[in-house]
C-alpha positions in Angstrom: 4.1 -16.3 -0.5 7.2 -16.6 2.2 10.5 -14.9 1.4 14.0 -15.6 2.4 15.5 -12.5 4.7 19.0 -12.6 2.6 16.6 -12.0 -0.6 18.0 -8.6 -1.8 15.8 -5.9 -2.2 14.6 -2.0 -1.8 12.4 -0.1 -0.1 10.7 3.7 -1.6 8.3 5.8 -0.5 7.0 7.3 -3.3 10.3 7.8 -5.3 12.3 8.2 -2.7 14.2 5.0 -1.5 14.4 5.1 2.5 16.6 0.8 2.6 18.2 -1.5 0.8 20.1 -5.1 0.6 19.2 -7.9 1.9 15.4 -8.5 3.1 16.2 -8.5 7.1 18.0 -5.4 6.9 15.4 -3.5 4.5 12.5 -4.8 7.4 14.5 -3.5 10.3 14.3 0.5 8.6 11.0 0.3 6.9 9.6 -0.6 10.4 11.8 1.6 12.1 10.0 3.7 9.0 6.6 2.9 9.2 6.5 3.3 13.2 7.4 7.0 12.9 4.8 7.7 9.9 2.7 5.1 9.8 0.6 7.3 7.2 3.7 6.9 5.0 2.8 4.5 2.1 6.1 2.2 1.6 6.8 -0.5 -0.8 9.7 -2.8 -0.9 10.7 -4.3 -4.1 12.8 -8.0 -4.8 15.9 -7.0 -6.8 15.6 -9.9 -10.3 11.9 -9.0 -11.0 11.2 -5.6 -9.0 7.6 -7.5 -8.0 6.1 -5.7 -4.9 7.7 -7.9 -1.4 4.2 -8.1 0.9 5.4 -7.7 5.4 3.4 -7.5 7.9 4.7 -4.7 9.9 2.1 -4.9 12.4 3.4 -5.9 16.5 7.2 -5.1 17.3 10.4 -5.3 15.6 10.9 -8.5 16.9 7.4 -9.9 16.3 7.6 -8.7 12.9 11.2 -11.1 12.6 9.6 -13.7 14.1 7.2 -13.9 11.3 9.8 -13.3 8.1 11.8 -16.7 10.2 8.8 -18.7 10.4 8.3 -17.6 6.5 11.5 -19.2 5.7 11.1 -22.3 7.7 8.2 -23.0 5.9 10.0 -22.3 2.7 13.0 -24.7 3.8 11.0 -27.7 4.6 8.8 -27.3 1.2 9.7 -31.4 -0.6 10.7 -31.2 -4.1 8.5 -32.7 -5.8 9.3 -35.8 -7.9 9.8 -35.7 -11.6 10.0 -39.1 -14.6 13.3 -40.0 -15.8 16.5 -40.2 -14.1 17.2 -38.5 -11.9 20.9 -39.2 -11.0 21.6 -36.6 -14.4 17.8 -34.1 -14.2 17.1 -35.9 -17.2 13.5 -35.8 -17.6 11.4 -38.2 -20.0 8.7 -35.9 -21.8 7.3 -36.7 -25.5 7.7 -34.7 -28.2 6.9 -33.9 -32.3 8.2 -34.7 -35.3 7.7 -35.1 -39.0 9.9 -38.6 -40.5 12.4 -36.6 -42.2 13.3 -35.1 -38.6 13.8 -38.4 -37.3 15.3 -39.8 -39.9 18.0 -37.3 -39.3 18.1 -37.8 -35.3 18.6 -41.3 -36.1 21.9 -40.9 -37.9 23.4 -38.6 -35.8 25.8 -39.6 -33.6 25.3 -40.1 -30.4 21.1 -40.8 -30.9 18.4 -38.8 -30.9 18.4 -37.9 -27.8 21.6 -36.3 -27.0 21.8 -34.7 -30.0 18.4 -32.8 -29.1 20.3 -32.1 -26.1 23.1 -30.1 -27.8 20.6 -28.4 -30.6 18.6 -27.1 -27.2 21.9 -26.2 -25.3 23.3 -24.3 -27.9 19.4 -22.4 -28.7 19.8 -22.1 -25.3 22.9 -20.1 -25.1 22.6 -17.8 -28.4 18.6 -16.7 -26.6 20.2 -16.2 -23.4 21.8 -12.9 -24.1 18.0 -11.3 -24.6 17.0 -13.4 -22.6 18.7 -11.7 -19.9 18.5 -8.2 -21.6 14.4 -8.8 -21.3 14.1 -9.7 -18.1 16.7 -6.4 -17.0 13.8 -3.9 -19.2 10.5 -5.7 -17.5 12.5 -5.5 -14.5 13.3 -1.5 -14.5 9.6 -0.9 -16.1 7.9 -2.3 -13.0 9.9 -0.3 -10.9 9.7 2.6 -13.0 6.1 2.4 -13.2 5.3 1.3 -9.7 7.7 4.5 -8.5 8.4 7.2 -11.2 5.2 7.7 -13.1 5.0 11.3 -12.3 8.5 12.0 -12.9 10.0 14.5 -14.9 10.4 12.6 -19.0 8.9 10.0 -17.8 8.3 8.7 -20.7 11.0 9.6 -22.5 12.6 7.5 -19.8 10.9 4.5 -20.9 11.0 4.8 -24.1 14.9 4.7 -24.1 14.9 2.0 -22.1 13.0 -0.3 -24.4 15.1 1.0 -27.3 18.5 0.1 -24.7 19.8 3.5 -25.4 22.2 4.2 -22.4 22.6 7.7 -23.2 19.2 8.8 -24.0 18.0 7.1 -20.4 20.4 8.2 -18.3 20.0 11.5 -19.6 15.9 11.4 -18.7 16.8 10.2 -15.2 19.5 12.2 -14.7 16.9 14.8 -12.5 15.7 11.7 -10.5 16.3 11.6 -7.0 19.3 10.1 -6.1 18.0 6.9 -4.7 15.9 5.4 -7.2 18.4 7.0 -9.8 21.3 4.2 -8.2 19.2 1.7 -7.4 17.4 2.2 -11.4 21.4 2.0 -12.5 21.7 -1.5 -10.5 18.6 -3.6 -12.2 19.3 -2.1 -16.1 22.8 -3.2 -15.2 22.2 -6.1 -17.6 20.4 -3.5 -20.4 23.0 -0.8 -20.5 26.9 0.2 -19.7 26.7 1.3 -16.5 25.0 5.0 -16.2 27.4 8.3 -15.2 24.2 11.3 -14.7 27.6 12.9 -13.5 28.5 14.1 -16.6 25.5 15.4 -18.7 
């Protein structure tokens, strides 16, 4: 898989944050750390989903970045698949199945069935958007914590507070964790809680 060098991410050795920022910057620091301590297991996570990003650190810094640049080029030249429908509007035509009374109601709506359905789906998406963003932030934080914080104190309590969206309890449970890790967790979990302030705990 290829990644953009501008992708925001963070790198850890165990629970210690060693770099964060754009992928190109993080890889630079990761490569330096790897050359100095080749036995350290370094994990790089993207900030959106906390998926692990695999980077080939073999060779010189220039060779590592050459592979990154090559990956970006491959990513950029991929053609977008063509879809049926009205391309200028981004409309895609697909079959749906409804009961007769549903079709009758749609026919009576101003603008016709298609416009009415788009409006209904749009409203539903707006209602669900908040919950979807919450779940994404929880899953991202959970993946990161599982990978790098599983052996830290209060881990299980912090996970429970995370999925309960209990900000004060969550902040209390991670207060003793390493500063860099805690700061990163605060960053990727900001869609779940109000900003975490552990200084006054």
